[in-house]
ZADO-1210 file (C-alpha; in nm, 4 decimals, padded with zeros to 6 digits):
<atoms>
<atom x="-01.4174" y="01.3361" z="00.9873" code="MET" pos="1"/>
<atom x="-01.1561" y="01.0927" z="01.1203" code="ARG" pos="2"/>
<atom x="-01.4124" y="00.8405" z="01.2539" code="PRO" pos="3"/>
<atom x="-01.5780" y="00.8375" z="00.9097" code="LEU" pos="4"/>
<atom x="-01.2596" y="00.8167" z="00.7034" code="THR" pos="5"/>
<atom x="-01.1234" y="00.5022" z="00.5375" code="ILE" pos="6"/>
<atom x="-00.8036" y="00.5085" z="00.3326" code="ILE" pos="7"/>
<atom x="-00.7182" y="00.2140" z="00.1059" code="LEU" pos="8"/>
<atom x="-00.3942" y="00.2162" z="-00.0898" code="ASP" pos="9"/>
<atom x="-00.1412" y="-00.0133" z="-00.2476" code="GLY" pos="10"/>
<atom x="00.2220" y="-00.0379" z="-00.3468" code="PHE" pos="11"/>
<atom x="00.1840" y="-00.0994" z="-00.7216" code="SER" pos="12"/>
<atom x="00.2465" y="00.2454" z="-00.8621" code="LYS" pos="13"/>
<atom x="00.4427" y="00.4321" z="-00.5966" code="THR" pos="14"/>
<atom x="00.6885" y="00.1530" z="-00.5275" code="TYR" pos="15"/>
<atom x="00.6832" y="-00.0253" z="-00.8668" code="ALA" pos="16"/>
<atom x="00.5425" y="-00.3411" z="-00.7086" code="MET" pos="17"/>
<atom x="00.2808" y="-00.4189" z="-00.9739" code="THR" pos="18"/>
<atom x="00.1420" y="-00.7690" z="-00.9617" code="GLY" pos="19"/>
<atom x="00.2414" y="-00.8216" z="-00.5994" code="TRP" pos="20"/>
<atom x="-00.1189" y="-00.7694" z="-00.4861" code="ARG" pos="21"/>
<atom x="-00.0186" y="-00.5873" z="-00.1727" code="LEU" pos="22"/>
<atom x="-00.2125" y="-00.3041" z="-00.0135" code="GLY" pos="23"/>
<atom x="-00.3181" y="-00.1555" z="00.3159" code="TYR" pos="24"/>
<atom x="-00.6031" y="00.0236" z="00.4852" code="GLY" pos="25"/>
<atom x="-00.6217" y="00.2945" z="00.7478" code="VAL" pos="26"/>
<atom x="-00.9500" y="00.3099" z="00.9357" code="MET" pos="27"/>
<atom x="-01.0997" y="00.3193" z="01.2849" code="PRO" pos="28"/>
<atom x="-00.9889" y="00.0215" z="01.4969" code="ALA" pos="29"/>
<atom x="-01.3378" y="-00.1241" z="01.5405" code="GLU" pos="30"/>
<atom x="-01.3851" y="-00.1329" z="01.1634" code="LEU" pos="31"/>
<atom x="-01.0353" y="-00.2736" z="01.1070" code="ALA" pos="32"/>
<atom x="-01.1240" y="-00.5795" z="01.3158" code="GLU" pos="33"/>
<atom x="-01.4222" y="-00.6539" z="01.0902" code="ARG" pos="34"/>
<atom x="-01.2313" y="-00.5860" z="00.7689" code="VAL" pos="35"/>
<atom x="-00.9532" y="-00.8170" z="00.8889" code="THR" pos="36"/>
<atom x="-01.2036" y="-01.1002" z="00.9377" code="LYS" pos="37"/>
<atom x="-01.3400" y="-01.0428" z="00.5879" code="LEU" pos="38"/>
<atom x="-00.9979" y="-01.0276" z="00.4220" code="MET" pos="39"/>
<atom x="-00.8542" y="-01.3303" z="00.6038" code="VAL" pos="40"/>
<atom x="-01.1451" y="-01.5394" z="00.4792" code="ASN" pos="41"/>
<atom x="-01.1583" y="-01.4035" z="00.1242" code="SER" pos="42"/>
<atom x="-00.7899" y="-01.3745" z="00.0295" code="ASN" pos="43"/>
<atom x="-00.4919" y="-01.5958" z="00.0792" code="SER" pos="44"/>
<atom x="-00.1961" y="-01.4654" z="00.2734" code="CYS" pos="45"/>
<atom x="00.0536" y="-01.2423" z="00.1001" code="THR" pos="46"/>
<atom x="00.3994" y="-01.3933" z="00.0551" code="ALA" pos="47"/>
<atom x="00.6467" y="-01.3017" z="00.3286" code="ALA" pos="48"/>
<atom x="00.9012" y="-01.1512" z="00.0861" code="PHE" pos="49"/>
<atom x="00.6474" y="-00.8992" z="-00.0427" code="SER" pos="50"/>
<atom x="00.5492" y="-00.8028" z="00.3111" code="GLN" pos="51"/>
<atom x="00.9149" y="-00.7367" z="00.3972" code="TYR" pos="52"/>
<atom x="00.9529" y="-00.5381" z="00.0747" code="ALA" pos="53"/>
<atom x="00.6517" y="-00.3252" z="00.1669" code="ALA" pos="54"/>
<atom x="00.7964" y="-00.2514" z="00.5106" code="ILE" pos="55"/>
<atom x="01.1264" y="-00.1516" z="00.3492" code="ALA" pos="56"/>
<atom x="00.9407" y="00.0717" z="00.1025" code="ALA" pos="57"/>
<atom x="00.7509" y="00.2501" z="00.3789" code="LEU" pos="58"/>
<atom x="01.0481" y="00.2884" z="00.6128" code="GLU" pos="59"/>
<atom x="01.3140" y="00.3589" z="00.3509" code="GLY" pos="60"/>
<atom x="01.4150" y="00.6821" z="00.1809" code="PRO" pos="61"/>
<atom x="01.1626" y="00.8573" z="-00.0440" code="ARG" pos="62"/>
<atom x="01.4272" y="00.9694" z="-00.2956" code="ASP" pos="63"/>
<atom x="01.3546" y="00.6901" z="-00.5479" code="PRO" pos="64"/>
<atom x="00.9835" y="00.7755" z="-00.5403" code="VAL" pos="65"/>
<atom x="01.0572" y="01.1442" z="-00.5970" code="LYS" pos="66"/>
<atom x="01.2879" y="01.0561" z="-00.8876" code="THR" pos="67"/>
<atom x="01.0235" y="00.8340" z="-01.0479" code="MET" pos="68"/>
<atom x="00.7511" y="01.0991" z="-01.0079" code="VAL" pos="69"/>
<atom x="00.9799" y="01.3608" z="-01.1651" code="ALA" pos="70"/>
<atom x="01.0464" y="01.1307" z="-01.4617" code="ALA" pos="71"/>
<atom x="00.6742" y="01.0712" z="-01.5140" code="PHE" pos="72"/>
<atom x="00.6053" y="01.4430" z="-01.4857" code="ARG" pos="73"/>
<atom x="00.8685" y="01.5149" z="-01.7522" code="GLU" pos="74"/>
<atom x="00.7176" y="01.2532" z="-01.9861" code="ARG" pos="75"/>
<atom x="00.3754" y="01.4234" z="-01.9662" code="ARG" pos="76"/>
<atom x="00.5044" y="01.7453" z="-02.1177" code="THR" pos="77"/>
</atoms>
């Protein structure tokens, strides 16, 4: 299934970055080249500070995410 799988996600909910309009896609390389051409021509570039924040979110500790998920889970009950 890997050659047929496309994953699109964003940072809004998990990393509390709503409104930053920052996301990513995971897909086969040949498709990524075409998607990149489409996105470069249809969207303006994301601000550098939000790109650095996204890198920090992905590379940093997951403890804040786990804490936030636990708080949301508690609110549901």
